[in-house]
MIDOSE-1310 file (N, C-alpha, C; in nm, 2 decimals, decimal comma, always signed):
residues 181
mnvv	-2,14/-2,34/+0,19/-2,02/-2,27/+0,23/-2,07/-2,14/+0,30; -2,03/-2,12/+0,42/-2,07/-2,00/+0,50/-1,96/-1,90/+0,50; -1,99/-1,78/+0,44/-1,89/-1,67/+0,42/-1,94/-1,56/+0,51; -1,85/-1,50/+0,58/-1,87/-1,38/+0,66/-1,80/-1,27/+0,60
itgs	-1,86/-1,15/+0,58/-1,80/-1,03/+0,53/-1,82/-0,92/+0,63; -1,71/-0,87/+0,69/-1,71/-0,75/+0,77/-1,70/-0,63/+0,67; -1,77/-0,52/+0,71/-1,77/-0,41/+0,61/-1,86/-0,44/+0,50; -1,97/-0,51/+0,52/-2,05/-0,55/+0,41/-2,14/-0,44/+0,35
sgrv	-2,14/-0,33/+0,41/-2,22/-0,21/+0,35/-2,13/-0,12/+0,27; -2,00/-0,14/+0,28/-1,91/-0,06/+0,20/-1,90/-0,10/+0,06; -1,82/-0,02/-0,02/-1,81/-0,05/-0,16/-1,76/-0,19/-0,19; -1,65/-0,22/-0,13/-1,59/-0,35/-0,16/-1,67/-0,47/-0,10
gsai	-1,71/-0,45/+0,02/-1,78/-0,56/+0,09/-1,92/-0,59/+0,03; -1,99/-0,48/-0,01/-2,12/-0,51/-0,08/-2,10/-0,57/-0,22; -2,00/-0,53/-0,29/-1,98/-0,59/-0,42/-1,94/-0,73/-0,41; -1,86/-0,77/-0,32/-1,82/-0,91/-0,30/-1,94/-0,99/-0,25
arrl	-2,01/-0,94/-0,16/-2,13/-1,01/-0,10/-2,23/-1,04/-0,22; -2,26/-0,94/-0,30/-2,35/-0,96/-0,41/-2,31/-1,07/-0,50; -2,18/-1,08/-0,53/-2,13/-1,18/-0,62/-2,13/-1,32/-0,56; -2,09/-1,32/-0,43/-2,09/-1,45/-0,35/-2,24/-1,51/-0,35
krdg	-2,33/-1,42/-0,32/-2,47/-1,47/-0,31/-2,52/-1,52/-0,45; -2,48/-1,44/-0,55/-2,51/-1,48/-0,69/-2,46/-1,62/-0,72; -2,34/-1,65/-0,67/-2,28/-1,78/-0,69/-2,31/-1,89/-0,59; -2,41/-1,87/-0,51/-2,47/-1,97/-0,42/-2,41/-1,98/-0,28
ynvt	-2,32/-1,89/-0,24/-2,26/-1,89/-0,11/-2,36/-1,84/-0,01; -2,36/-1,89/+0,12/-2,44/-1,84/+0,23/-2,36/-1,73/+0,29; -2,40/-1,61/+0,27/-2,33/-1,49/+0,31/-2,39/-1,42/+0,43; -2,31/-1,40/+0,54/-2,35/-1,32/+0,65/-2,27/-1,19/+0,65
gidi	-2,34/-1,08/+0,63/-2,27/-0,95/+0,62/-2,28/-0,88/+0,76; -2,17/-0,83/+0,81/-2,16/-0,76/+0,94/-2,11/-0,62/+0,91; -2,18/-0,52/+0,96/-2,13/-0,38/+0,94/-2,19/-0,30/+1,05; -2,13/-0,19/+1,08/-2,19/-0,09/+1,18/-2,30/+0,00/+1,11
vage	-2,30/-0,01/+0,98/-2,40/+0,07/+0,90/-2,49/-0,03/+0,83; -2,62/-0,01/+0,83/-2,71/-0,09/+0,76/-2,69/-0,08/+0,61; -2,71/-0,20/+0,54/-2,70/-0,20/+0,40/-2,77/-0,32/+0,34; -2,77/-0,32/+0,20/-2,84/-0,43/+0,13/-2,79/-0,57/+0,17
htni	-2,66/-0,58/+0,19/-2,60/-0,71/+0,21/-2,56/-0,73/+0,36; -2,61/-0,65/+0,45/-2,57/-0,65/+0,59/-2,69/-0,72/+0,67; -2,66/-0,84/+0,72/-2,76/-0,91/+0,80/-2,75/-0,87/+0,95; -2,63/-0,83/+0,99/-2,61/-0,80/+1,13/-2,55/-0,66/+1,14
vaea	-2,62/-0,56/+1,20/-2,57/-0,43/+1,21/-2,51/-0,42/+1,35; -2,38/-0,43/+1,35/-2,30/-0,43/+1,48/-2,15/-0,43/+1,45; -2,07/-0,41/+1,55/-1,93/-0,42/+1,53/-1,89/-0,57/+1,53; -1,80/-0,61/+1,45/-1,76/-0,75/+1,44/-1,67/-0,79/+1,55
tprl	-1,73/-0,81/+1,67/-1,65/-0,84/+1,79/-1,63/-0,99/+1,79; -1,52/-1,04/+1,86/-1,50/-1,18/+1,87/-1,62/-1,26/+1,92; -1,69/-1,21/+2,02/-1,81/-1,27/+2,07/-1,92/-1,29/+1,96; -1,94/-1,19/+1,88/-2,04/-1,20/+1,77/-1,99/-1,30/+1,67
lasv	-1,86/-1,29/+1,63/-1,81/-1,38/+1,53/-1,82/-1,53/+1,57; -1,80/-1,55/+1,70/-1,81/-1,69/+1,75/-1,95/-1,75/+1,74; -2,05/-1,66/+1,72/-2,19/-1,71/+1,71/-2,23/-1,72/+1,56; -2,15/-1,69/+1,47/-2,19/-1,69/+1,33/-2,11/-1,81/+1,26
pcnl	-2,19/-1,89/+1,18/-2,12/-2,00/+1,11/-2,02/-1,94/+1,01; -1,90/-1,99/+1,00/-1,80/-1,92/+0,91/-1,70/-2,03/+0,87; -1,70/-2,05/+0,73/-1,59/-2,12/+0,67/-1,48/-2,03/+0,61; -1,53/-1,91/+0,57/-1,44/-1,81/+0,51/-1,48/-1,67/+0,55
lfhf	-1,38/-1,59/+0,58/-1,41/-1,45/+0,62/-1,33/-1,36/+0,53; -1,41/-1,26/+0,48/-1,35/-1,14/+0,41/-1,36/-1,02/+0,51; -1,24/-0,97/+0,55/-1,24/-0,86/+0,65/-1,22/-0,73/+0,57; -1,33/-0,66/+0,54/-1,32/-0,53/+0,47/-1,36/-0,41/+0,56
asgg	-1,39/-0,44/+0,68/-1,44/-0,33/+0,77/-1,33/-0,22/+0,79; -1,37/-0,10/+0,80/-1,28/+0,01/+0,82/-1,34/+0,10/+0,92; -1,26/+0,15/+1,01/-1,32/+0,23/+1,12/-1,35/+0,37/+1,10; -1,33/+0,42/+0,98/-1,36/+0,56/+0,96/-1,31/+0,61/+0,82
alap	-1,32/+0,74/+0,81/-1,28/+0,81/+0,68/-1,13/+0,78/+0,65; -1,10/+0,75/+0,53/-0,97/+0,71/+0,49/-0,90/+0,82/+0,41; -0,96/+0,94/+0,40/-0,90/+1,05/+0,33/-0,76/+1,08/+0,39; -0,66/+1,12/+0,30/-0,53/+1,15/+0,36/-0,54/+1,25/+0,47
gsft	-0,47/+1,23/+0,58/-0,47/+1,32/+0,69/-0,58/+1,30/+0,79; -0,69/+1,23/+0,75/-0,80/+1,21/+0,84/-0,80/+1,09/+0,92; -0,70/+1,00/+0,89/-0,69/+0,87/+0,96/-0,58/+0,89/+1,06; -0,62/+0,88/+1,19/-0,52/+0,91/+1,29/-0,45/+0,78/+1,34
qeaa	-0,34/+0,80/+1,41/-0,27/+0,69/+1,47/-0,36/+0,61/+1,57; -0,44/+0,68/+1,64/-0,53/+0,61/+1,73/-0,63/+0,52/+1,66; -0,68/+0,57/+1,55/-0,77/+0,49/+1,46/-0,70/+0,37/+1,41; -0,58/+0,39/+1,36/-0,50/+0,28/+1,31/-0,47/+0,17/+1,42
caef	-0,44/+0,21/+1,54/-0,42/+0,12/+1,65/-0,55/+0,04/+1,68; -0,66/+0,11/+1,68/-0,79/+0,05/+1,71/-0,82/-0,06/+1,60; -0,79/-0,02/+1,48/-0,82/-0,12/+1,37/-0,73/-0,24/+1,37; -0,60/-0,22/+1,41/-0,51/-0,32/+1,43/-0,56/-0,42/+1,53
eaav	-0,60/-0,37/+1,65/-0,65/-0,45/+1,76/-0,77/-0,53/+1,71; -0,86/-0,46/+1,63/-0,98/-0,53/+1,58/-0,94/-0,65/+1,49; -0,84/-0,63/+1,41/-0,79/-0,74/+1,32/-0,73/-0,85/+1,40; -0,66/-0,82/+1,50/-0,60/-0,93/+1,59/-0,71/-1,01/+1,65
aile	-0,81/-0,93/+1,70/-0,93/-1,00/+1,77/-1,00/-1,09/+1,68; -1,02/-1,05/+1,55/-1,09/-1,13/+1,45/-1,01/-1,25/+1,42; -0,88/-1,24/+1,41/-0,79/-1,35/+1,38/-0,80/-1,45/+1,49; -0,79/-1,40/+1,62/-0,79/-1,49/+1,73/-0,93/-1,56/+1,74
alcg	-1,04/-1,49/+1,71/-1,17/-1,55/+1,72/-1,19/-1,66/+1,61; -1,14/-1,64/+1,49/-1,17/-1,73/+1,38/-1,06/-1,83/+1,34; -0,94/-1,81/+1,38/-0,84/-1,91/+1,35/-0,87/-2,04/+1,42; -0,88/-2,15/+1,34/-0,92/-2,27/+1,40/-1,07/-2,30/+1,37
raga	-1,15/-2,20/+1,35/-1,29/-2,22/+1,31/-1,32/-2,21/+1,16; -1,25/-2,11/+1,10/-1,27/-2,08/+0,96/-1,16/-2,15/+0,88; -1,19/-2,19/+0,76/-1,08/-2,25/+0,68/-0,99/-2,15/+0,62; -1,04/-2,03/+0,60/-0,96/-1,92/+0,53/-1,01/-1,78/+0,57
llla	-0,92/-1,69/+0,59/-0,95/-1,55/+0,62/-0,88/-1,46/+0,52; -0,94/-1,36/+0,47/-0,87/-1,26/+0,38/-0,89/-1,13/+0,45; -0,77/-1,06/+0,47/-0,77/-0,93/+0,52/-0,73/-0,83/+0,41; -0,81/-0,72/+0,40/-0,78/-0,62/+0,29/-0,67/-0,53/+0,33
aspw	-0,58/-0,51/+0,23/-0,47/-0,42/+0,24/-0,50/-0,31/+0,13; -0,40/-0,23/+0,09/-0,43/-0,12/+0,00/-0,30/-0,09/-0,07; -0,31/-0,06/-0,21/-0,19/-0,01/-0,28/-0,16/+0,13/-0,24; -0,25/+0,20/-0,18/-0,23/+0,34/-0,14/-0,11/+0,35/-0,04
iehr	-0,07/+0,25/+0,02/+0,03/+0,26/+0,12/+0,17/+0,29/+0,06; +0,18/+0,27/-0,07/+0,31/+0,31/-0,14/+0,32/+0,46/-0,15; +0,21/+0,53/-0,16/+0,22/+0,68/-0,18/+0,25/+0,76/-0,06; +0,21/+0,72/+0,05/+0,24/+0,79/+0,18/+0,28/+0,69/+0,28
paap	+0,40/+0,63/+0,27/+0,43/+0,52/+0,36/+0,44/+0,55/+0,51; +0,46/+0,67/+0,55/+0,47/+0,70/+0,69/+0,33/+0,74/+0,75; +0,23/+0,75/+0,67/+0,09/+0,78/+0,72/+0,04/+0,67/+0,80; -0,04/+0,70/+0,91/-0,10/+0,60/+0,99/-0,17/+0,49/+0,91
yarl	-0,25/+0,53/+0,81/-0,33/+0,43/+0,73/-0,23/+0,33/+0,66; -0,12/+0,38/+0,61/-0,03/+0,30/+0,54/+0,04/+0,21/+0,64; +0,08/+0,26/+0,75/+0,14/+0,17/+0,85/+0,05/+0,06/+0,90; -0,08/+0,10/+0,92/-0,18/+0,00/+0,95/-0,19/-0,11/+0,85
krsv	-0,20/-0,08/+0,72/-0,22/-0,18/+0,62/-0,10/-0,27/+0,60; +0,02/-0,21/+0,62/+0,15/-0,29/+0,62/+0,14/-0,39/+0,74; +0,10/-0,34/+0,85/+0,08/-0,43/+0,97/-0,02/-0,54/+0,95; -0,13/-0,51/+0,88/-0,23/-0,61/+0,85/-0,17/-0,72/+0,76
eala	-0,09/-0,68/+0,66/-0,02/-0,77/+0,57/+0,07/-0,86/+0,66; +0,15/-0,80/+0,75/+0,24/-0,88/+0,84/+0,16/-0,97/+0,93; +0,04/-0,93/+0,98/-0,05/-1,02/+1,06/-0,09/-1,14/+0,98; -0,13/-1,11/+0,85/-0,18/-1,22/+0,77/-0,06/-1,33/+0,75
dlyd	+0,06/-1,28/+0,73/+0,17/-1,37/+0,72/+0,20/-1,44/+0,85; +0,19/-1,37/+0,96/+0,22/-1,43/+1,09/+0,11/-1,54/+1,12; -0,02/-1,51/+1,10/-0,12/-1,60/+1,14/-0,15/-1,71/+1,03; -0,09/-1,70/+0,91/-0,12/-1,80/+0,81/-0,08/-1,94/+0,86
gyrg	-0,18/-2,03/+0,86/-0,15/-2,17/+0,91/-0,18/-2,19/+1,06; -0,20/-2,08/+1,13/-0,23/-2,09/+1,28/-0,36/-2,16/+1,30; -0,35/-2,26/+1,38/-0,47/-2,35/+1,41/-0,54/-2,40/+1,29; -0,45/-2,42/+1,18/-0,50/-2,48/+1,06/-0,58/-2,39/+0,96
trvr	-0,58/-2,26/+0,99/-0,65/-2,16/+0,91/-0,56/-2,09/+0,82; -0,59/-2,08/+0,69/-0,51/-2,01/+0,59/-0,55/-1,86/+0,60; -0,46/-1,77/+0,61/-0,48/-1,63/+0,62/-0,41/-1,56/+0,51; -0,48/-1,48/+0,44/-0,42/-1,41/+0,32/-0,45/-1,26/+0,33
sdri	-0,37/-1,18/+0,26/-0,40/-1,04/+0,24/-0,39/-1,00/+0,10; -0,46/-0,89/+0,06/-0,46/-0,85/-0,08/-0,46/-0,70/-0,08; -0,38/-0,64/-0,17/-0,38/-0,49/-0,19/-0,49/-0,47/-0,30; -0,61/-0,45/-0,26/-0,72/-0,46/-0,34/-0,72/-0,36/-0,46
gyfp	-0,67/-0,24/-0,45/-0,67/-0,15/-0,56/-0,78/-0,05/-0,54; -0,80/+0,04/-0,63/-0,91/+0,14/-0,62/-1,03/+0,09/-0,69; -1,13/+0,06/-0,61/-1,26/+0,01/-0,65/-1,37/+0,12/-0,61; -1,42/+0,20/-0,70/-1,51/+0,30/-0,67/-1,65/+0,25/-0,63
gdgn	-1,68/+0,12/-0,65/-1,81/+0,07/-0,62/-1,88/+0,04/-0,75; -1,97/-0,06/-0,75/-2,05/-0,09/-0,86/-2,14/+0,03/-0,90; -2,13/+0,06/-1,03/-2,22/+0,17/-1,08/-2,17/+0,31/-1,05; -2,06/+0,33/-0,98/-2,00/+0,46/-0,95/-1,89/+0,49/-1,05
epdp	-1,89/+0,62/-1,09/-1,78/+0,67/-1,17/-1,65/+0,68/-1,09; -1,54/+0,64/-1,14/-1,41/+0,65/-1,07/-1,37/+0,80/-1,06; -1,30/+0,83/-0,96/-1,24/+0,96/-0,95/-1,11/+0,96/-1,03; -1,10/+1,05/-1,13/-0,99/+1,05/-1,22/-0,86/+1,09/-1,15
ahsa	-0,87/+1,15/-1,04/-0,75/+1,19/-0,96/-0,69/+1,08/-0,88; -0,76/+0,97/-0,87/-0,72/+0,86/-0,78/-0,60/+0,80/-0,85; -0,49/+0,77/-0,77/-0,36/+0,73/-0,83/-0,35/+0,58/-0,83; -0,43/+0,50/-0,75/-0,41/+0,36/-0,74/-0,48/+0,29/-0,87
rlvg	-0,43/+0,17/-0,90/-0,49/+0,10/-1,02/-0,64/+0,08/-1,00; -0,71/+0,12/-1,10/-0,86/+0,10/-1,09/-0,89/-0,05/-1,12; -0,98/-0,11/-1,04/-1,03/-0,24/-1,06/-1,18/-0,24/-1,06; -1,24/-0,33/-1,14/-1,38/-0,34/-1,15/-1,43/-0,45/-1,05
gdel	-1,55/-0,45/-1,02/-1,61/-0,55/-0,92/-1,59/-0,69/-0,96; -1,61/-0,72/-1,09/-1,60/-0,86/-1,13/-1,45/-0,90/-1,13; -1,36/-0,82/-1,17/-1,22/-0,85/-1,17/-1,17/-0,87/-1,02; -1,22/-0,78/-0,93/-1,18/-0,80/-0,79/-1,23/-0,93/-0,74
yvrl	-1,36/-0,96/-0,77/-1,42/-1,09/-0,72/-1,34/-1,21/-0,77; -1,31/-1,21/-0,89/-1,24/-1,32/-0,95/-1,10/-1,34/-0,88; -1,03/-1,22/-0,86/-0,90/-1,23/-0,80/-0,91/-1,28/-0,66; -1,00/-1,23/-0,58/-1,01/-1,27/-0,44/-1,05/-1,41/-0,43
ialv	-1,14/-1,46/-0,51/-1,19/-1,60/-0,50/-1,07/-1,69/-0,54; -0,99/-1,65/-0,65/-0,88/-1,73/-0,69/-0,77/-1,73/-0,57; -0,76/-1,63/-0,50/-0,66/-1,62/-0,39/-0,70/-1,73/-0,28; -0,83/-1,75/-0,26/-0,86/-1,84/-0,15/-0,93/-1,97/-0,21
qqdl	-0,92/-1,99/-0,34/-0,99/-2,11/-0,40/-0,95/-2,24/-0,34; -0,82/-2,26/-0,33/-0,77/-2,39/-0,27/-0,82/-2,41/-0,13; -0,82/-2,30/-0,05/-0,86/-2,30/+0,08/-1,01/-2,33/+0,09; -1,09/-2,28/-0,01/-1,23/-2,30/-0,01/-1,26/-2,45/-0,03
rsct	-1,18/-2,52/-0,12/-1,21/-2,66/-0,15/-1,19/-2,75/-0,02; -1,11/-2,70/+0,07/-1,08/-2,78/+0,19/-1,18/-2,76/+0,30; -1,27/-2,65/+0,28/-1,37/-2,62/+0,38/-1,49/-2,71/+0,37; -1,56/-2,74/+0,48/-1,68/-2,81/+0,47/-1,80/-2,72/+0,50
n	-1,92/-2,76/+0,47/-2,03/-2,67/+0,49/-2,07/-2,66/+0,63
């Protein structure tokens, strides 16, 4: 099973990549930042994605700082366009795609980041089944990263790496069974 992870150097992407590799999946990590689980240091463009074997994609890439007030409308629009490009490149090639959303969107619903993540959820719904590909989204929760202490001021529900992995795999499990190597 070939799994591609965008944002593979980040907290969520690296944690999921580590667990997928442990469980025997062939993982290709793509990120603009080098990291332990990043095979390709580059932006996840449609051209690049077309060259990588992919049965399942986890899209965790984020274009920049997500601190309240630091995420602009321009950044949100660029990330939306990137998500559409990834969907167009992989629908029909991959059996399943998972796009990351966030519970943070409930706290500041008018913020550009929140509007982006709601749009990503709507994209997942719109593209689900397109060209035979299952598309899902998940409001991941607050994951500080393996081995990191959580910020006690963070208001979203804290999730551990193993819990997150089990939940995301369960979300796409049926889709994984239908994929071929």
